[in-house]
C-alpha positions, 0 to 999 in steps of 0.5 A: 500500500505504501510502496513508493516511499512517499509515506515515511511514517508508514513504518509506525502505523498500527491499528486499534479498535476504538469505540467513539465516546463523547469527551466533553473535555474537548468541547467548549461551553454550551452556554457560549462562554469561552472555552476553558484554558484546560480545553485549549491545552488539550487541543494544543497537546493534540497538535504538538509537537510543533503542529506535526512539522518535521525536517528531513535530510539525507542523513535522516533516512528519508528517501527524499526523492519520492517526496514533493519538493519542500522548503521554508525560508530562513531554514538551512536549504539542506533540509526539507520541511514536511507535516503529517497530514493528521496534524494539519487536520487537527489544526484545522478543526481547532481553528474552526473551533476557535473561530466561534470566539474569533475576537478572543483567539484572533483579535488581529485577523481581518474578517477576510483572513478569518473567512479564508482560513475557516473556509480552507479548513472546512474544505480540507477537512471535507477532503480528509474525511472523504479520503479516510472513508471510515466504514464503521456502521453507526446506528440509529436509535430511538430515544423515548425521552426526546421522542426522536431518532438519534445517530449513535457513533459508539460502535467499533471503529478501526483507527490508526494508532495516533500515539505511534504517529505522534511519537514518530513526529516527535522523533523527527520534529523541528526543535523550535516550536515557532517553526514558521519563523525559524531562524537558522540559529540551532541544529535541525538534527533529529530530536534527541530520544 
C-alpha cells in the first residue's frame, strides 16, 4: 500500500479498535462562554509537537526523492520541511473551533483572513474525511425521552494508532516550536530520544 516511499511514517502505523465516546473535555461551553484554558491545552497537546512539522535530510533516512519538493525560508536549504497530514487536520478543526470566539483567539485577523482560513479548513477537512472513508456502521436509535431518532457513533471503529504517529513526529520534529519563523540559529538534527 505504501510502496513508493512517499509515506515515511508508514513504518509506525498500527491499528486499534476504538469505540467513539463523547469527551466533553474537548468541547467548549454550551452556554457560549469561552472555552476553558484546560480545553485549549488539550487541543494544543493534540497538535504538538510543533503542529506535526518535521525536517528531513539525507542523513535522516528519508528517501527524499519520492517526496514533493519542500522548503521554508530562513531554514538551512539542506533540509526539507514536511507535516503529517493528521496534524494539519487537527489544526484545522481547532481553528474552526476557535473561530466561534474569533475576537478572543484572533483579535488581529481581518474578517477576510478569518473567512479564508475557516473556509480552507472546512474544505480540507471535507477532503480528509472523504479520503479516510471510515466504514464503521453507526446506528440509529430511538430515544423515548426526546421522542426522536438519534445517530449513535459508539460502535467499533478501526483507527490508526495516533500515539505511534505522534511519537514518530516527535522523533523527527523541528526543535523550535515557532517553526514558521525559524531562524537558522540551532541544529535541525533529529530530536534527541
